[in-house]
N, C-alpha and C positions, 0 to 999 in steps of 0.2 A: 504493500500500500504506500502511496506517496506520503511524505512527511507533511504534517500540518504546521505551518508557521505560527508562532505565537502572536497574540494581539500586541499592538504597540502600547507603550506606556502612556496612559492618559495624563494630560497636564493637571496640575494641582487644582482642586475645585474648592471654592468657598461659597457657601450659601449667600445669596444677595449680591454676588459680584456682577459687575457691569458686563453686558454682552453686546456685541456689535456685529455689523455685517462686513464680510470680506469679499474681495475680488481677486481672482487669480488670473493674471494675464499670461497666457501660455504661448511660447514660440517653439520652433522645431528643435533647435539645439546647435551646439558648436563644440569643438574640442576645447579642452582646458588650455592647450598650448599648441603652437604650430610645429609640433614634433611628430615623428613617425609613431612613437609609442602612444601619445595622446590621441592622435587621429585614429590609430588602430582601435583603441578602446571605444571611441565615439562611433566609428563605422560598425564595429561589432554589435553594439546595442541597436543602432539605427537599422542596419540591414538584417538583423535577426527578427525584426518585427514582422509577423505575417501580414499585417496591414500594408506594409511597404512592399514586400516581395511575396507574391501569392503563389510561389512555386512550392510543391510538396517538400516538407522539411528534409526527408530522406535524400532528396536530390540536391536541394539548395545548400544545406549546411556544410557538406563536404566541399562543395565548390567555394563557399564563402571562406571557410577556414583554410582550405588548401591552396587556393589560387587568388581570390580577390583581395583578402586582407594582406597577404604577404606582398602582392604586387602593387596594390593601390595605395597603401598607407603612406609610403614615402613620397609618391607623386602628389597625393593630395596635401601632404604636409607642406610641400614646396609652394603649392597654390595658396594655402592658408597664410604662409609666411609673407607672401607678396601683398596681402591686404591687411595683415595684423598691424595694429597701431600701438602706441605707447600705453594706451588705456587697456588694450587687450583685443579680443575678438570683436569686430564691428557689430555683429549680430547681438552679442551679449551686452555691449555698451549701449546700443540704441534701445534694446528691449528694456533694460534697467531704467534708462532715462524716460521711456514712455510710461512705465509704471509710476515713477516718481511724479511726472507731470500730470498723469491721470488723477492721482490722489490729490494733488494740489488743486486741479480744476474742480474736482468734486467738492472739496472742502470750501472753495470759494462760492460754490452754489448752495452751501449749507448742509451738505451730506457728510455725516460722520461715518466714514468707512475706512477699512484697512486694505490697501492695495499691495500685493506682492507679485513678483514675476517668477516664472518657472520655465524650464526647458523640458520638452518631451524626452529628449535624449541628451545626456550630459548634465551639467550643473548650472544653477541650482535645480535639483530634481523636483518633479511634481510632488512626490511623497513628502520630501523635506519641507516644502513650502506650504503644503496643506497642513502638515503638523504645526508649522509656525503660525499659520492663521488661527488654528485652534488654540494655540498657546496665547495668542493675542486676545482671546476671548470671543472669537467669531463662532456663532452658532448657525450662521447662514453664509453660504459662500456661492458667489457667481463665478463660474468658470468661463473665461473669455478668451478664446483662441485668437491668435494674431493672423488667422487665415480668413480673408474676406469671403473666399469661395469655398464651399463645402466640398470635401473629398474624403472618401473612405481611407485614403492613404495618410491623411493628416488630421482632419477634425475628428474622425471616428477614433483614431488612435489616442487622441487626448482623452476621450471619454473612457477608453479602455484603461488608461493609466489611473484615472480617478477611481474606476471600479476596482482595480487591483489594490489601490490604497484602502478602499472601503472594506475589502475582504479581511483586512487585518486591523481594522479600527473598531473599537468597542462602541464608542458613543459617536455616532455619525451626525454631522451638522446637516441642516437642510441644504440641498444642492440644486442649482439651476445651471443650465448650459446654453451658451449662445452657439447656434449652428452656423449661421452665415450672415453677412451684411454686404453682399456683393453689389446690391442695387440701392444701398442706403444713400439718400441724397447728400448727407453731410460728407460721406466718404467720397462720393463722386465729385463733389465740389472741391474737396481738399486736393484730390488728384489733379483736377483741372487747374486749380490755382497754382499748384507746384509747377506744372508744365508751362502755364502762361508766364509765370515769373521767370522761368528759364529762357523763354522766347523773348521776353522784354529785355533781358540782359544780353542775349546772344544772337538775336535775330531768329527768323523762322527757318525750318528745314525744307527740303524738297519733299520729304516724306517722313511720316511718323510710324514707327513700329512699336506695337504694344505686345511685349513678350511676357508670357506666363510660364510658370514651371510646368513641364510636361509630366504626363502619366501614361502608362501603357494604354493603347487604344481599346483593348479588351475591356477595360473598366467602364468605358462608355456603354458598350453593348450589354454589360452586366447590370446597368442601372445607376452608375455613379453620375450625379448631376454636375460634376465639376466642369466638363466641357461646355455645357450650356450656360453655366453661371459666368464663366470667363467671357463667353461671347456677349452676354448681356452687359457685363461691366464695360467691355470695350465699346459696345454700341452706345451705351449711355454717355460714356466719357467722350467719344468722338462727337456725339451730338452736342454735348455741353461745350466743346471746343469749337463748334461750328465747322467741322471738317466734312468734306464731301467723301463719297465712297472711295474715290481714287487717291485720296490724300493720306490714307492710313492702312495699315495691315496688322492683323492679329497673328501672332506666331507662338510656338511652344519651344522651350529650351530644355537643356539638362537631360538629354537621353542617356539611358544606361542599358547595356546589354544589346542583344540582337533582335528583340521583339519590336514590332511596329508600335510607335508611340503616336500620340495625337499630333496631327499635322495642321498647317505647314510648320516645318522646323525653322528655328530662328536664323541660324548661321547660313544655310543655303539660301534663305530668302534675302538676306543682306547681300550675299554675293550676286544674286540675280538682279537686285536693285542697282548695284554698282555697274554691272554689265549692261544694264539698260541706259546708263549714262547719267543717273542721278548723282549729283555732286555731294549733297549733304543729306544724311539721314540721322534722325534723333531716335533713340530707343528709350522707352519708359517701361517699367515693370510693375503694373498695377497690383499684381497678386502678392508682391513682397511689401509689407508695411515697414520693413527695416532693411537697410543696405546690408549685404552679407556677401559670402563668397560668390554666390550665383549672380549677383548684380555687379559687384566690383571687379571680380576677376573674369568670370565667364562672359559677361557683357562688356564691361569696361576695358578689358584687355584682349581676350580671345576674339570676341565678335568684332571689336574695333579693327584688329589686325586683318581679319578676314575681309571686311568691307574695303579697307584701304588697299589691301593687296590686289583686290579684284578691280580696282580702278576708281573707287570712291575718293573724294577729296577731303571731306570733313565728316567726322562722326562724333555725336554727342550722346553720352549716357546720362540721362536725367536722374538726379538724386531721388531716392525713395522718400516716402512721407516722414519717416523717422520721428522726431519729436516736434514737427511743425505745429505751431499753435492751432491752425485750422483743423488738422487731423486730431489733435488731442481733444479739441472741442467736440468733434464728431464722435470720437471714441467715448467721451463722457456721455454724450447723448444716447449712444447705443447702450451703454451700461445702465443709465438711469431707466430707460424703457424696460430693460429686463429685470431691474430691481423693483419694479412696480408692485406695491402691496407689502413689501418688506419695510420695516422701520429703518430709515437711514438718516434721520435728522435727530439732533440731540433731544428736542422736545418730545419726540416719539418714544424715547426710551424711558423706562422707570427712573425717577430721579433718586438722589441719594437717600432721601427719607423713605421712599417706597422700598428701596433695596434693603435698607436697614430693618424695616418692619418685616420684610419677607425672611430675612436671616433670623431674626428673633423668633418668628413663628416656627421656623424649621428647628431651631435649637430647643424650643419648648417641647417639640414633638420627639426629642431624643437624638437629633442630628449631632454628630461629633464635631462639626465645624460651624 
């Protein structure tokens, strides 16, 4: 029989203590350092997730451990090193900053909440941050993925991690989940404002490419809505920018393995645009709310080189939303909508006198604390 893991130690409880609402902002993840060993640990966790790779375990795991991790860890580490900053991994830095700014924005609106961030793979882990929110006194937690478009490979895996944490947690908080916000007006407006600001500073391109992270095509045929939601985001954004059909293209990047992935692919599209004689192309990545390896290295370096080598003259990779104030405001609005009905304002919580009375009543009934 499989061993049963023990329940996690519950935080200290005191009758009448203040309880608050928490938000966990979740992103994909990043290695702890741009080294082969750290990247190997990260890739092992990431690529072992059956939500990410839907190949039978008996086939996939020997390939993962025998071929992919030994060969890919060093190469990926070099790519991470090319985008690593003095503060650390760009994804980790931006996600932490978003969580801080989100809490500040909510406090300014009068909401008393605790916001923490977590990574689905790597650190800080989902379990550790859920534990921390409980220790902060949160008995209600909103799980807010950093993925605007829903996918079984990303959003659903966040829910899996919360469920796995719950299996070893004795006293569960109330939980809510945000599935998607791919067509949220605030999100679309923030994207448009980011692109328009770039064009105001640098002029307009001959063509705009909206590049989303790719997934295997079979996921679309199996019912994953990701493909459709990417197209809706792109259509709404292009409309908001006032672009005609011929002025922009949606593509998918980050292919892995030999299977067919969602098309059109980003790099071949850029090469074709250059060969058609387009001098300048700008690329934005609406599906990434934080700049990371896929935007900074894959788009900002590899895709740039491919376009310029094919005859293009100028290539602009537009910065992701990161901690842009318009995006933080939109994210706060998304959070508030999903917090509806939960007490999030100071006046909605029991005051100190009420908590003290509750504690005295519990002690009178024989409670030890």
